[in-house]
C-alpha positions as CSV (number, residue, x, y, z in Angstrom):
1,M,87.4,114.8,101.9
2,A,90.9,113.6,100.8
3,V,92.9,116.8,99.5
4,V,95.6,115.5,97.2
5,P,97.2,119.5,96.6
6,G,99.8,118.1,94.3
7,D,102.8,119.4,92.4
8,G,103.6,122.8,90.8
9,I,100.6,125.2,90.5
10,G,98.7,122.7,92.2
11,P,99.1,123.6,96.1
12,E,98.2,127.2,94.9
13,V,95.2,126.1,93.0
14,M,93.3,124.0,95.5
15,R,94.6,126.7,98.3
16,S,91.8,128.8,96.1
17,A,89.4,125.5,96.0
18,L,89.4,125.0,99.6
19,K,88.7,128.8,100.4
20,V,85.9,128.8,97.9
21,L,84.2,125.7,99.3
22,N,84.7,127.7,103.0
23,A,82.5,130.5,101.0
24,V,79.6,128.0,100.7
25,D,80.0,126.8,104.4
26,F,81.3,123.6,103.4
27,S,83.2,122.2,106.6
28,P,84.1,118.6,105.7
29,E,87.1,116.7,107.5
30,Y,89.7,117.1,105.4
31,V,92.4,114.8,104.9
32,A,95.8,116.3,103.2
33,L,97.9,114.0,101.3
34,D,101.4,114.2,99.9
35,V,101.5,112.2,96.4
36,G,103.6,113.4,93.3
37,Y,106.6,113.9,91.6
38,E,108.2,116.2,94.4
39,R,108.0,113.1,97.1
40,W,109.4,111.1,94.6
41,R,112.7,113.6,93.8
42,R,112.3,114.0,97.9
43,E,111.8,110.3,98.8
44,G,112.0,107.7,96.0
45,V,108.4,107.3,96.4
46,A,105.1,109.3,94.8
47,V,102.7,107.5,96.5
48,T,102.4,104.2,98.8
49,Q,99.4,101.9,99.1
50,D,98.7,103.7,102.6
51,D,97.9,106.8,100.8
52,I,95.4,104.6,98.5
53,E,94.2,102.8,101.3
54,T,93.2,106.7,102.5
55,L,91.6,107.7,99.3
56,K,89.2,104.5,99.2
57,A,88.6,105.8,102.9
58,S,87.9,108.8,102.1
59,D,83.5,110.1,100.8
60,V,85.4,112.1,97.9
61,V,89.2,113.0,96.8
62,L,89.5,116.7,95.5
63,K,93.0,116.4,93.4
64,G,95.4,118.8,91.7
65,P,97.9,118.2,88.7
66,V,100.1,116.0,89.4
67,T,104.1,116.2,87.3
68,T,104.5,113.4,84.9
69,P,107.9,114.1,83.4
70,P,108.2,112.6,79.8
71,R,112.0,111.4,80.6
72,R,112.2,107.7,78.6
73,T,115.3,107.3,80.8
74,E,113.6,108.4,84.2
75,T,111.0,105.0,85.9
76,F,108.6,107.2,87.2
77,E,104.6,106.5,87.2
78,S,102.1,108.8,86.3
79,V,100.6,109.2,90.2
80,T,97.1,110.7,88.4
81,L,97.0,107.3,86.5
82,H,97.6,104.7,89.2
83,I,94.7,106.8,91.5
84,R,92.5,106.6,88.9
85,R,93.4,102.5,87.8
86,A,93.3,102.1,92.1
87,L,90.0,103.5,92.7
88,D,88.2,102.3,89.4
89,V,87.1,105.7,88.6
90,Y,86.7,104.6,85.2
91,A,84.7,107.9,83.8
92,N,86.4,110.7,83.3
93,V,84.0,113.4,82.5
94,R,84.8,116.6,81.0
95,P,82.0,119.1,80.5
96,F,83.2,121.9,78.4
97,K,80.7,124.6,78.0
98,S,81.1,128.1,77.1
99,L,81.8,130.6,79.2
100,P,81.9,135.1,78.6
101,V,85.7,134.9,78.1
102,S,85.2,131.7,75.1
103,P,86.5,132.6,71.6
104,F,83.1,130.3,70.7
105,A,79.5,131.0,72.4
106,N,76.6,128.5,72.4
107,I,79.5,125.3,72.8
108,E,77.5,122.7,75.6
109,M,79.5,119.3,75.0
110,I,80.6,117.0,77.4
111,I,83.6,114.4,76.6
112,V,83.0,111.0,78.9
113,R,86.6,109.7,78.5
114,E,87.2,106.1,79.3
115,N,89.8,106.2,82.4
116,T,91.4,102.7,83.4
117,E,92.5,101.1,79.4
118,G,93.8,101.9,76.2
119,V,97.7,103.1,75.7
120,Y,97.5,104.5,79.2
121,M,98.0,101.0,80.9
122,G,102.0,101.0,81.1
123,K,102.2,97.7,79.0
124,E,105.5,98.9,77.0
125,S,108.7,97.5,75.9
126,Y,111.5,98.2,74.2
127,N,114.5,95.8,72.8
128,G,117.2,96.7,70.5
129,G,116.0,100.0,69.2
130,V,112.2,99.1,69.3
131,A,109.6,100.4,71.6
132,V,106.3,98.6,71.9
133,T,102.9,100.3,73.7
134,E,100.0,97.8,74.0
135,R,96.3,99.1,73.8
136,V,94.4,97.2,75.7
137,I,90.4,97.5,75.0
138,T,88.3,94.9,76.7
139,E,84.6,94.7,76.2
140,R,83.8,95.0,79.8
141,G,86.1,98.3,80.0
142,S,83.8,99.7,76.8
143,R,80.7,98.4,77.9
144,R,80.6,100.2,81.2
145,I,82.1,103.3,79.7
146,V,79.4,103.5,77.2
147,D,76.4,102.8,79.6
148,Y,77.4,105.7,81.3
149,A,77.6,108.1,78.4
150,F,74.2,107.1,77.6
151,K,72.8,107.2,81.6
152,L,74.8,110.6,81.6
153,A,72.6,112.6,78.7
154,R,69.7,110.9,79.9
155,R,70.0,112.5,83.0
156,N,71.1,116.0,81.9
157,K,68.4,115.3,79.2
158,R,71.2,115.6,76.2
159,S,69.8,114.4,73.1
160,K,72.7,112.5,71.2
161,V,75.5,109.8,71.4
162,T,78.4,109.8,69.6
163,C,81.0,106.9,69.6
164,I,84.0,108.2,68.9
165,H,86.9,106.2,67.3
166,K,89.3,104.8,64.6
167,A,88.4,101.7,63.6
168,N,89.2,101.9,60.3
169,I,92.6,101.4,60.9
170,M,92.1,99.7,64.0
171,K,90.2,97.1,63.9
172,A,90.6,94.9,66.8
173,T,90.7,97.5,69.5
174,C,88.5,100.7,68.2
175,G,86.5,98.1,66.7
176,L,85.3,95.9,69.5
177,F,84.8,99.7,71.2
178,R,82.6,100.4,68.5
179,D,80.8,97.3,68.7
180,V,79.8,97.6,72.2
181,F,78.6,101.0,71.7
182,Y,76.0,99.9,68.9
183,Q,74.9,97.0,71.5
184,V,74.7,99.4,74.3
185,A,72.9,102.2,72.0
186,K,69.8,100.0,71.6
187,G,68.9,100.6,75.6
188,Y,68.7,103.7,75.0
189,G,66.0,104.3,72.5
190,D,65.2,107.6,73.6
191,I,69.0,108.8,72.7
192,A,70.0,109.7,69.5
193,H,73.7,107.6,68.7
194,A,75.8,108.0,65.9
195,E,79.6,107.5,65.4
196,M,82.5,109.5,64.0
197,L,86.3,108.6,63.1
198,V,88.8,111.0,65.8
199,D,90.3,112.7,62.7
200,A,86.8,113.6,61.8
201,C,85.7,114.9,65.0
202,A,88.8,116.9,65.6
203,H,88.4,118.4,62.4
204,E,84.4,119.3,63.7
205,M,85.6,120.4,67.0
206,I,86.8,123.5,65.2
207,K,84.7,123.7,62.0
208,N,81.2,123.1,63.9
209,P,81.4,122.7,67.8
210,R,78.1,123.2,68.8
211,S,77.0,120.3,66.5
212,L,78.4,118.3,69.4
213,D,76.2,116.6,72.1
214,V,78.2,114.2,74.4
215,L,81.2,112.2,72.9
216,V,82.5,108.6,74.6
217,T,85.5,107.5,73.2
218,T,88.8,105.5,74.3
219,N,91.3,107.0,77.1
220,M,93.8,108.8,75.1
221,F,91.9,110.0,72.3
222,G,89.5,111.8,75.2
223,D,92.4,113.1,76.8
224,I,93.6,114.8,73.4
225,L,90.3,115.8,72.1
226,S,89.8,117.6,75.5
227,D,92.8,120.2,75.2
228,E,91.2,120.7,71.8
229,A,87.9,121.3,73.5
230,A,89.2,123.5,76.2
231,A,91.1,125.8,73.7
232,L,87.2,126.6,72.3
233,I,86.4,127.6,75.8
234,G,89.2,129.9,76.3
235,S,92.2,128.0,78.4
236,L,93.0,125.2,80.3
237,G,92.7,126.8,83.1
238,L,88.9,126.8,83.1
239,M,88.3,123.5,82.6
240,G,87.5,120.7,85.3
241,S,86.5,117.6,85.2
242,F,85.3,114.3,87.8
243,N,86.3,110.6,87.4
244,I,84.0,108.5,88.6
245,G,83.5,104.7,89.7
246,D,80.8,102.2,90.8
247,R,82.5,103.0,94.3
248,Y,84.9,106.1,94.3
249,A,85.1,109.9,93.3
250,L,87.6,111.9,92.4
251,F,87.5,115.3,91.0
252,E,90.8,117.7,89.6
253,P,90.8,120.1,87.1
254,V,92.1,119.3,82.8
255,H,95.2,121.5,82.9
256,G,98.7,120.7,84.3
257,T,101.2,121.4,87.1
258,A,102.7,124.9,84.9
259,P,106.4,124.8,86.8
260,D,107.3,127.9,85.0
261,I,104.7,129.9,86.9
262,A,104.4,127.8,90.3
263,G,104.6,130.1,93.7
264,K,104.1,133.2,91.5
265,G,101.0,134.0,91.8
266,K,100.0,133.6,88.3
267,A,98.1,130.5,87.7
268,N,94.6,130.1,87.3
269,P,92.5,128.3,90.2
270,I,89.4,128.2,87.4
271,G,89.8,124.9,86.9
272,M,90.2,123.5,90.2
273,I,87.2,125.8,91.7
274,M,84.8,123.9,88.9
275,A,86.2,120.5,89.8
276,A,85.4,121.3,93.3
277,S,82.1,122.7,92.1
278,Y,81.6,119.2,90.8
279,M,82.4,117.3,93.6
280,L,79.5,119.4,95.6
281,D,76.9,118.4,93.0
282,N,78.3,114.6,93.7
283,I,77.6,115.1,97.0
284,G,74.0,116.2,97.0
285,R,74.4,120.0,97.3
286,E,74.0,121.4,93.5
287,Y,72.8,124.5,94.8
288,D,76.4,125.5,96.1
289,G,77.4,123.7,92.9
290,A,75.6,126.1,90.4
291,S,76.2,128.9,92.9
292,V,80.1,128.3,92.7
293,R,79.4,128.3,88.7
294,T,77.3,131.4,88.6
295,A,80.0,133.7,90.6
296,I,82.6,132.3,88.4
297,E,80.6,133.6,85.1
298,E,79.9,136.9,87.0
299,V,83.6,137.2,87.3
300,L,84.4,136.7,83.8
301,R,82.0,138.5,82.3
302,E,83.0,141.8,84.3
303,G,86.0,141.0,82.5
304,V,88.1,143.0,85.4
305,V,89.4,140.4,87.6
306,L,91.7,138.0,84.6
307,T,94.8,136.2,84.9
308,A,97.0,136.3,82.3
309,D,95.6,133.3,80.4
310,L,93.0,135.2,80.3
311,G,94.6,138.0,78.9
312,G,94.4,139.6,82.5
313,G,97.5,140.5,85.1
314,S,95.2,139.6,88.2
315,T,96.9,137.0,90.4
316,T,95.8,133.6,91.7
317,E,94.4,134.9,94.8
318,E,92.9,137.9,93.4
319,I,90.8,136.1,91.1
320,T,89.5,134.0,94.0
321,Q,88.7,136.6,96.4
322,A,86.4,138.0,93.4
323,I,85.0,134.8,92.9
324,I,84.3,134.7,96.9
325,S,82.8,138.1,96.7
326,K,80.3,137.3,94.3
327,L,78.9,134.3,96.5
328,V,79.1,136.0,99.3
329,S,77.0,138.9,98.0
330,S,74.1,136.0,96.1
331,R,73.9,134.5,99.5
């Protein structure tokens, strides 16, 4: 297993995840990789081709958050996007299920986000006061992500897949994505399908989130809607995700590096631990993955050990040990 701790709070929450994996007797050969913004600041390189080859040689990748600075003058390419494209993990799957601390109960939606195209491809130019970002949507990329969404829905016994787009305005790019969606949907007669404009979806997510099931969408729309959905569950710190391709798999939390609390023991490790639980599912250890998620729910239900983002004052280590205690007592 390749382990990428990342930047900011990444190393802290990664340590928590590895402790939880150890508690379920998961003992792979670990290969640690130092990639990210801090390495770039030290060495002038964030990730090398050798690093990519190591990731490709691994069975799975567990990755923490990596900083991408917003400054226009800084020539730094997102390491996360670079790795996703290099591994061609085109499906970014983000499950959102209500937890005991969630402000809304009975939410259970899955956002399936295309991971390799769209405006995040980094095709940009600047000339004479005019900045341009290209949005690249291909038929192949659209077909495989939509097909994955329907397969995921069928595998998880979900009832509907909804295509999220803005084809009324971006007729070429979103129009292509929408057309491919309807073509693919014909092959899944057992699953209902629908479409929704992205702004209408954002509204529906607040007004009636329980109506949403499996959502499939393009890269940036999926990124933005995921953060909105996380607020419905209670915190970005609770959310894990997985990135799947035809050959490789990468697991990571949804949240960022939170540099303001890095090294202070305040980070919520649950998103990273959730990602590790999805990794266990992926390698055929579904019982262990489910046990980890059950332990998390039990700790949150008790409401005694909670990090600051959940309204508590517990440390990263305290909530990690609380989860491990629940795991150990259940085995």
